N, C-alpha and C positions, 0 to 999 in steps of 0.2 A: 474778558478782553481776548481770550484765547481764540473764543470761536470767533470774534468779529474780525480780528487780522491775520491769524493762522495762516490762511490760504497765501495772503498777500507777501506775506515774510517768508514762506517756503519756497515760494517763485522768487522772488528776489536774492535769497541765499542760496538757491539751490546750485548755483554755478557763481559765486563770488569772483570780485576782480582780485587781481594779485595784491597781497601784504600791503605794498607800498601806497595803495587807493585808500586805504583807512577809511572804508565804508564804514556810516553808521544812518539809521532812521530814526528822528525824533517825530513826535505825536504826543498831543492830548486825550485823554480819555476819562472820562469821569472825575474831574479835579486832579489828575495825576498825570506830568510831563513824563513820558516814556521814552528812553534810548535804547536799541537794540543795536550793538556794536557789530562788525565785521566777522567776528569770533563767534558770533550767538551768545554773550552776555547781554542780559537788561537790564536798565536801572529804573528801578521810579522813584519819583519824587513828589510827594504830595503839595499841591497849588492853592489850595484851599480849604 
């Protein structure tokens, strides 16, 4: 998963928005729902 999305997330979070924006990215990957928060924390939830 890291190799597939690292470049996209690095670009997206390289100049993050203000804290009040509360940005996060959610996507599915190999039966997981993945959430990456503005502070860099990631959550993986198995979907099936």
